[in-house]
GUDOBA-521497 format. One record per residue: x, y, z of N, C-alpha, C, O, CB in turn; residue in three letters. Coordinates in steps of 0.05 Angstrom, whole numbers, plus 5000, padded with zeros to 4 digits. Glycine has a CB too. Layout:
BEGIN
XYZXYZXYZXYZXYZAla ...
REM end
This chain:
BEGIN
446708303579448608313602447508503623446808733617451408423592Met 447308403648446208553670448408723683449908613699444808373690Asn 448508973676450609143687450509163717452609183730450509423675Asp 448109163728447809193757449108953772450408993792444909213765Gln 448708713761449908473773452908493771454308413790448808223759Glu 453908583749456808603745458008823763460208793774457508643716Leu 456609043766457509263782457909163811459809243824455509493782Phe 456208993821456408903848459008753853460008753876454008723855Ala 460108633832462608483836465008633825467108513820462408203823Ile 464708903821467109063814467209173786469209303780469408903819Gly 465209123770465209233742465009543743463309653758462809123726Trp 466709673728466909963729466910083701467409943682469410053745Lys 466510353699466710483673469310423658469410413634466310773676Pro 471510393673474110333662473910093644475210083622476210293684His 472409883652472209643636470009673615470409583592471509403655Phe 467809803622465709843603466609983578465709923555463410003616Gln 468410183581469510333558471110163539471510233516471110563568Gln 472009933548473609753531471909563516472909403499475609603548Gln 469309573520467409373508466009503485464509703488465409273529Leu 466409393461465009493437462009423440461409213449466209373411Ala 460209603431457309563434456409293423454709163435455809773420Pro 457409203400456508953388457608703402456508493399457208953359Asp 459808743417461008503430459208383452459208143455463708583442Glu 457708553466456108453488453808283478452508143494455008683504Ser 453208283452451008123441451907833435450207663435450008253415Gln 454407793432455407523424457407413444458607203438456507533396Arg 457807543466459807453485458807503513456907643518462507583480Ala 460207393533459507433561461907543576464307493569458607163574Ile 461307703596463407823613463407673640461307623651462808123617Val 465707613650466007473675468607553689470507643676465807163672Ala 468607513715471007573731472307323742470907143751470307773753Arg 474907313741476407083752476107073782477007263796479407083744Val 474906863793474506843822476406643835476706643859471706773827Ser 477606463819479606273830481206163807480206123785478206043847Ala 483706103813485606003792486705743803488305733821487906203786His 485805513790486805253798488705153776489105283756484505053802His 489904923781492004823763490904783735492304863715493104573774Arg 488604663732487504603705485004753698484204753675487004313704Ser 483804893717481305033712481305313725482705363745479004873722Gln 479805493712479405753723476405783730474705713715480205973702Ile 475905873755473205923764472506213758474006393765472805853794Leu 470206253744469406513736466706583749465006413754469206533706Leu 466306843753463806943765462607153746463807353740464307063793Leu 460107103738458707283720455907343729455207283752458707173692Gly 454307453712451607533720449907283726447907313740450307703699Glu 450607053715449006813719450306623740449506393743448706663694Lys 452206733755453406573776456206473768457506583750451706333782Gly 457206263782459806163777459805933756457905783754461006063803Glu 462005923741462405703722465305653718467005833723460905753695Phe 466105413709468905343706469605333676468105253659469405073719Arg 472105403671473205403644476005283645477505353664473205693632Val 476805113627479605023626481605253624481005453611480004823603Pro 483905223637485805433637486605523609486905763604488305343652Val 486805333590487605403563485705593550486505773535487905143546Gln 483105563555481005733544481006013558480906213545478305613545Leu 481306003584481206253600483606433594483406673594481006193629Ala 485906303588488406463583489006493554491306543546490706333597Glu 487006453537487406493508488006773501489206833481484906393493Ala 487206963519487707253514490007353532490407593534485207413519Ala 491407173545493607253563493407133591491207043599493707553565Gly 495607133605495607033632493607183650493407423648498407043644Glu 492207033667490207163684490807133713492206943721487407043678Val 489807323729490107313758487307333770485407423757491907553768Ala 487007243794484407273808483807573809485407743817484507153837Val 481307643801480507923799480408033771479308243766482308093816Gly 481607893752481607973724478807963713477107803722483507803707Asp 478208133693475708123678476208013650478108103637474408403676Trp 474507823641474907703615472307733598470107733609475607413618Leu 472707753572470507743553470807473539472907413528470607973532Leu 468707303541468907033531466806973509464607093510468606833553Leu 467506803490465606713471463306573485463806403502466906533449Asp 460906633478458606533493458306223490457406093509456006663483Glu 459106113468458805833464461205673473460905473488458305773434Glu 463605743465466005593472467205663498468705503510468005623450Ser 466505903509467806013533470706063530472206073550467305813557His 471606093505474406173500474706473504473006623494475306083471Arg 476806553518477206843524477806993498479606913483479506883544Ala 476307193493476707373470478507603478480107703462474107473458Ile 478207693502479507933512479907923542478107843556478008193504Gln 482308003551482708053579482708353582484308493570485407923590Arg 480808463597480508753599483008873612484108763631478008823615Phe 483709103602486009253614485609293643483409383652486409523599Glu 487609223659487309233688487509523699488909693688489409063701Arg 486109573721486409823735488809813754490410003756483909893751Gln 489109583767491309543785492209243783490609073776490609613815Thr 494709193789495808923789497808893811499709053813497008853761Leu 497508693828499408633849500908383840499808183833497908583876Leu 503608403841505208173835507908193851508708413859505808143805Tyr 509107973854511707953868513607773853512807643834511307853898Arg 516107753863517807543853516907283865516507263889520907603860Lys 516607083848515706823859517706723880520106773878515506623836Ala 516606583899518306473921520306273909519706143889516506343943Ala 522606253922524606073913526906213900527106463899523405873894Gly 528806063889531206173877530806273849532206453840533405973878Thr 528906163834528406243807527106513806525106563820526706033791Glu 528106693790527006963788524906983766525606993742529207173783Val 522406973774520207013755517907143770517607113794519306733743Lys 516207293756514007433769511707243776511207053762512907653751Pro 510407303798508007153806505707353811505907523828508506983832Gln 503607313795501307493798499907433824499507203831499407463774Leu 499107643839497707603864494707653860493007483866498807793885Ile 494007883850491207953845491008193827492908353825489708003872Ala 488708223813488308453795485808613802484008503814488108343766Ala 485908863794483509043797482609063826480209033832481308943780Asn 484509123844484009153872483609453878485209623869486309033889Ile 481609523893481209793902482609853928484010063931478209853905Asp 482409663947483609703974485109453982484109233980481409773994Thr 487509493992489109264003489009284034490009474045492009273993Met 487909084046488009054075490608904082490908664077485508904087Phe 492509054093495108944101494708844129494609004148497509144098Ile 494608584133493908474159496408384174498108234165492008234156Val 496708494199498808414217497508384244495308494249501108634218Ser 498808244262497608204288499108344310501408424306497407904294Ser 497808384332499008534354500708364373501508444394496808664370Cys 501208114365502907944382505707924370506708124359501707654385Asn 506907694371509707664363510107704333512307744324510707384370Glu 508007694317508207724288508708014280509608064258505707624275Asp 508108204297508308484290511208554280513108494294507608664313Phe 511308674256513908724244513708964225512408944204515108474229Asn 514809194233514609434217515809404189514709494169515909664231Leu 518109274187519409244161517809074142517709124118522209114165Ser 516408874153514608704136512308874126511508854103513608454151Arg 511109034143508909204135509809394114508309454095507809364160Ile 512309494116513309684095513409544068513009674047516109784103Glu 514009284067514109144042511409154028511109224004515008854046Arg 509309094043506609094032505709374024504409414004504608984053Tyr 506509574040505809854033507109934007505810063990506810044056Leu 509609864003511009933978509609803954509309923933513909843978Ala 508709553958507309403937504609543930503909573907506709113946Leu 503209633951500609763947501010033933499510093914499209813974Ala 502910193941503510453929504210423900503210573883505710603944Ile 505910233894506810183866504510113848504410203825508909963865Glu 502609963858500409873842498110073840496310043823499309613853Ser 498110273857496010473858493610383874491410503872495110523830Gly 494010183891491910083908492010223935494110283945492209773913Thr 489610293947489610423972490210223995488910023998486810553977Gln 492310284011493010104033491510174058491310414065496010094037Pro 490609974073489510014100490809794117490509554111486309994100Val 492309874137493609674155491609594177490509764191496209794167Val 491209334179489309224199490909064219492108854212487109044185Val 490909154243492309024265490308844280488608944294493709224285Leu 490708584277488808394289489808304316492008374325488408154270Thr 488208144330488908024356489508244376491208214393491307834353Lys 488008464374488308694392487708614421488608734440486608924384Ala 486208394424485408304451487808154465487608104489483008114450Asp 489908094450492107944461494508124469496608024477493107734441Leu 494208384466496408564472495508804488493308904485497708664446Ser 497308894506496709134521498309374509498509584522497509104551Asp 499409334485501009544471499709634445501009754428503809444466Arg 497109594443495809644417496109934409496709994386492809584419Val 495710124427496010404421498810474410499110624391495410574445Gly 500810364424503610414415504210294388505410424371505610304436Asp 503310054383503809924358502410074335503510104313502809624359Leu 500010164341498510314320500010574313500110644290495610374330Arg 501010714333502510964328505010904311505711064294503211094354Arg 506310684317508710614302508110574272509610664255510110364313Gln 505810444267505010404239504210664225504910714202502710194237Val 502710824240501811084229504211264220503911424202500111234249Glu 506411234234508811394227510211304202512011444193510711394251Gln 509511074191510810974167510211144143511811164124510010694162Leu 507811274143507111444120504911634129503011564142506011264096Arg 505211894122503212094130500412014118500211954095504012374120Pro 498412024135495711974127495011674124492811604115495212094101Gly 496911494132496411214130494011134148494011204171498911054137Leu 492110984137489810884152490510634167491510434154487410844133Leu 490110624193490710394209488310334227487210514240493210454226Val 487510084228485309994245486309764262487709594253482809914229Glu 485609764288486409544306483809424316481909564324488209644330Ser 483709154317481209024325481608734332483808624328479209044301Leu 479508614343479408334348477608224325475208274325478208264377Asp 478808074307477407984283475107794290473407734272479307844265Ala 474907694314472707524322470207674330468107564334473507334344Arg 470507934333468308104342467108254318468408444308469308314364Asp 464708174309463508304286463208604289463308754269460808174280Pro 462708694313462308984317464909134312464809354300461409044346Arg 467209024320469709164314470409144285471509334273471909034331Gln 469908914272470408884244468709074227469409134204470008594235Val 466509174238464809354224466109604214465209734195462509424241Gly 468409684227469809934218471009904190471710104178472010004239Val 471209654180472409604154470309604132471009614108473909344154Leu 467809604139465709554118465409794099464309754077463109504131Glu 466410024106466210254087467910204062467410324042467010514101Ser 469910024064471509954041470509714026471609624006474409904049Trp 468309604036467309344026464509364013463109164011467209144048Cys 463709614005461109653994460909533966462909453954460409943993Arg 458509523955458009413928459709573908459909813909455009443920Ala 460909423890462609543870465609563878467309633861461709813863Gly 466209503903468909523913470209253916468909053922468909673941Gln 472809243911474308993914476609043933478209223930475408903886Thr 476708873954478808893974480408633973479408413967477708944002Val 483008653980484708413982485908404009486708604021486908423960Ala 486108154020487408114046490208004040490507794028485807914063Leu 492208144050495008044048496308064075495908244091496508214027Leu 498007864080499507854105500707574108500207394092497607914129Gly 502407544128503707294132501807084144499607154153506207324150Ser 502706834146501006624156500406664186502106754201502406354152Ser 498006604193497306604222496606864234496406884258499406484237Gly 496207074218495507344230492607384233491707594244496707564213Val 490907194223488007224227486507314202484307414204487507414249Gly 487707264178486307354154483707204149481707324142488207314129Lys 483706934153481306784149479106854169476806874162481906484151Ser 479906904194478006984214476807254206474407294209479307004242Thr 478407434196477507694188475607664164473607804163479907874181Leu 476407494145474707454121472007344129469907434119476007254102Ala 471907154148469407054158467707274170465207284166469806824178Asn 468907444186467507654200466307854180464207984186469307794220Ala 467607894157466608074137464407944120463208074103468908164119Leu 464007684124461807544110462707374087461007274072459907744100Gly 465307344083466307164061465506884068465506794091469407184058Ala 464706734047463706464051465906264052467906284037461706394030Asp 465606064069467305824068470205854076471905704065467205724041Gly 470806044093473606074102474205914127472905954148474306364106Gln 476005724125476805564149478605744166479905924156478205304141Ala 478605684192480405824210482005634227481205404231478806014229Thr 484305714236486105544251486305654280486105894285488805524239Gly 486805474298487105544326489805684331491705644315486905304344Ala 489905844352492405984359494305784374493405644392491806234377Ile 496805784365498805614379499705764404500306004403501205544361Arg 499705634426500405754452503305854453503806054466499805564475Glu 505205704441508005764446508906014431510806144440509705534437His 507506094409508406334395506106524388506506734375509806264371Asp 503606464396501406644391500506654362499006834355502106914401Gly 501506474345500806484317498606274310498406064323503306434300Lys 497106344290495106154280496205974259498406034248492606304270Gly 494805754253495705584232494905694205492805824202494605294235Arg 496505644185496005744157493805564146494105324143498605744140His 491505694138489205534129488305604100487205424087486905574147Val 488805844090488105904063490205804044492605864048487706214059Thr 489405644024491405514007491405613978493205553963490905214006Thr 489505783971489405893944488006153944486306213961488005693924Ala 488706323924487406583922484506533912484106373894488906773903Arg 482706683923479906643915478306893921478907053939478606403930Ser 476206933905474407173908471907093922470706883916473907293880Leu 471007263940468607203956466807443958467707673959469407113985His 464107393957462207603961462007673990462107504008459407513950Leu 461807933996461708034023459008124032457308204015463708254027Leu 458508114057456008204069455308494062453008564057456008164099Arg 457308664060456908954055456409004025455709224018459309114064Ala 456608804008456008833980458308813961457908763937454709083976Gly 460808843970463108833953464308553951462908353959465309013963Gly 466708533942468008273940470808283953472008493954468308183910Val 471708053962474308033976475907823963474907603956473907974006Leu 478507883958480407673949482107603972483707763982482107783924Ile 481907353981483507244002486007123990485907003968482007044020Asp 488207134004490707033994492006854015491806904039492607263987Asn 493406644006495006484025497006654039498006854029496406254010Pro 497606584064499706724079502306714064503106504053500006604107Gly 503806934063506306954048508606934067509107114084506407214032Met 510206724064512606704080514806894069516606974083513706414080Arg 514506954043516507124029515107314010513507223993518606944015Glu 515707564012514707763994517007933984517808133996512507954007Leu 518107843961520407983949519308173927517608093911522507793937Gln 520208423928519208623909520808623883523208553883519408893922Leu 519408693862520708723836519308943821516908973823520708463819Ala 520809113805519609333791517909503809515609573804517809233767Asp 519109573832517609713853519109963863518710053886517009533877Cys 520710083846522410303855520710543863521210673883524310393832Glu 518610603848516910833854515510793881515310973897514810883832Glu 514510543886513210493911515010523935514210623955512010213910Gly 517510423932519410443954520210733959520210813982521910273947Val 520810883938521811153942519511333952520111523968522911273916Thr 517111283944514811443954514311383984513811563999512311393938Glu 514511133991514011054019516211174037515611254059514010754022Leu 518611184027520911284042521711564033524111624031523311084041Phe 519811724026520511994016522112164036523612334028518012134007Asp 521712104062523212254083526212184081527912354084522112194111Asp 526811924076529511834074530811954048533112044049529711524073Val 529311944026530312054001530912354004532912443994528212013979Val 529112494018529512784022532112844038533513034031527112904036Arg 532612684058535012724074537512654058539512804059534912554100Ile 537312444043539612354027540412564006542812583999539012084012Ala 538512713997539112923977540713153989541813323974536513033965Gln 540913164015542413374029545413294034546913454044541113434055Gln 546113044026548912954029550713134013549913233992549212664021Cys 553213174022555113344009555813243981556113403962557613374026Arg 556012973979556812863953554512693942553212543957559412693956Phe 554012713916551812573904552112273904550212123903551312673876His 554612173906555111883906555711783934557111583938557511823888Asn 554711923954555211843982554211563987552011483979553712044001Cys 555811404001555011124007553311104032552210894038557510954011Ser 553011324047551411334072552411134093550911034109548511274066His 555011094093556310924113558311074129560510984134557610684099Asp 557611314137559411474153561211654137563211764147561011304170Gly 560611694111562211874094562112154105560212244118561311864065Asp 564212304099564312584106562112744093561712724069567112714099Asp 560512884109558313044099555812884093554012974078559213184074Gly 555612644104553312474100550912564117551112564141553912174106Cys 548812654104546412754118544912524132543712564152544612904099Ala 545012284120543612054131544911984159543411954178543811814112Ile 547511974159548911904185548212114206547812044229551911884180Ser 548312364198547712584217544812564228544312604251548112854204Ser 542912494210540112474217539712244236538012264255538412444193Ala 541112024232540811794250542011854278540811794298542311544238Ile 544311994278545612064303543912264319543812244344548312184298Glu 542512444306540912644320538112534328536712664343540612894303Ser 537412304317534812194323532612284303530312204306534012264351Gly 533412444283531412534263530512294246528212294237532712744245Glu 532312104242531611874225532211614240534311584252533311874199Leu 530211434240530511174254532311004236531910964213527711044258Asp 534410894249536310724234534910484221535610404199538610634252Glu 533010364236531610134225530210204198530210054179529410034245Arg 529110444197527710534173529610564150529010494127526210794179Arg 532010674155533910714134534910444124535210404100536310874144Phe 535410254142536309984134534209854117534809724097537009814159Val 531609884125529409764110529309884082528909744062526809804125Ser 529610144080529510284054531710184036531210114013529810594058Phe 534110174046536410084029536109794021536709723998539110124044Arg 535109624038534709344032532609314010533009163991533909184057Lys 530309444013528109413994528909533966528209413946525609554004Leu 530309753967531109883941533009703926532809663902532410153947Leu 535009583941536909403928535609143918536209043897539209343947Ala 533809043934532408793928530708823902530908653884530608703951Glu 529109033901527409073877529109123852528309043830525409293882Gln 531309263856533109323833534309063822534309013798535309523841Ala 535208883840536408633832534308453819534808343797537508483857His 531908433831529808263819528808373792528108223774527508233838Asn 528708643790527808763765529808703743529008643720527509073768Ser 532408723749534408653728534208363720534308293697537208713739Arg 533808183740533607903735531107833718531207673700533507743761Ser 528907963724526407923709526808023680525807893662524008063722Leu 528108243677528608353650530408163634529908113610529908633652Ser 532408053647534207863634532707613626533107493605536607793652Glu 530807523644529207283638527507333614527207163596527507213663Arg 526207573612524507633589526107643564525207543543523107913593Arg 528607753565530307763542531007483532531007423508532907923548Asp 531607303552532307023545529906883532530206743512533206863570Arg 527506933543525106813532524606903503523806753486522606873550Asp 525007173499524607283472526607163452525907093430524807583472Arg 529107133461531207023444530606733438531006643415533907043457Gln 529606583458528906303454526606273434526506103417528206163480Phe 524606463437522306453419523206513391522206383372520306663428Gly 525006703387526006763360527506523348527206463325527807013361Lys 529106383366530506153356528605933347529005823326532406043379Leu 526605883363524605683356523205753330522805573313522505643378Cys 522606003326521206093302523006063278522105973256520406393305Lys 525606133281527506103258527805803251528105743227530206223265Ser 527905633271528205343266525805233250526105083231528605183292Ile 523405313259521005223246520805333217520005193199518405303261Met 521705583213521705703187523605543168523005493145522605993188Thr 526005473179527905323163526905043157527304943135530605303178Glu 525504913175524404653170522304663148522204493130523104533196Lys 520504873149518504893129519804953101518804853081516505123136Arg 522005103101523405163076524504913064524304863040525605373081Arg 525704743081526904493071524804303061525304163041528604363093Arg 522504293075520404113065519404203038518604043021518004103086Arg 519404473034518504583008520404522986519604522963518104873011Gly 522904472992524904422971524904132962526004062941527704492981Glu 523703962979523703672972521703612949521503382941523103502997Arg 
REM end
């Protein structure tokens, strides 16, 4: 196993420590680079190869960015290495179930544009997700050439969290995109997340990712067409790897309480000053939140966003927990039925 080749695509001591010395002699290590309906595309020291989903997920469900140990002959997964980070959301639609986004990400590029797409509350969603997972967030404001308010928009984003890294650029200009390459060196994994049409594919191309299609800007709303249709891992010019993601029309949070409360620690701090611990923050007597909004200390939009995200993740977390309980109960029922059938066959 060529450790140098694996290091270039994100292999770290965290994974090496999980590998028994004798295992490397009879198995291969590879990283999930794309997840299709029936096949998983893997990237290892000898390049890319495909494995049926059933073999790749023999050691558990996989996401793009996961590391697998596979039998050298059958390519059946023996082990899915413990993840350093995992990004997931509630799957789109009415059914409450988790959807894996990407695994083992070092840096999340949260992409928003400087035109009509700019939305602070949407950026906060991605920030909460990054904080919860332990991934470093960097907000990238694209289409800076289309706005005369770039400085103001950048300041608004910087105020969302102390020390938040924000870059504004024209993704078509390689020189401007160069400011992002320090996060894209060999051994580093970055992920692009954002809504459709904000310029993620253009940005990926500028960073050196291969084969990214781009869409033209629509004149009536300044948005690009959604062109990335599946999560995929790409080698970058600076030496690292990038996971591109389809544009997300919906990003609902689940199991993200720590991420939300850390992002909104200013709101939490003010709320702790309320006279009553069960204050509803709707104009109650002695409500510190209401006083802070009236004095201008706290932006009402920010408080509304905090309350919405906290309630949303709590609801989805409960629903996901209930779903897991139902699945476990169904599994136990199936097991008891099969046990009873085997018992009856034995009595005949």
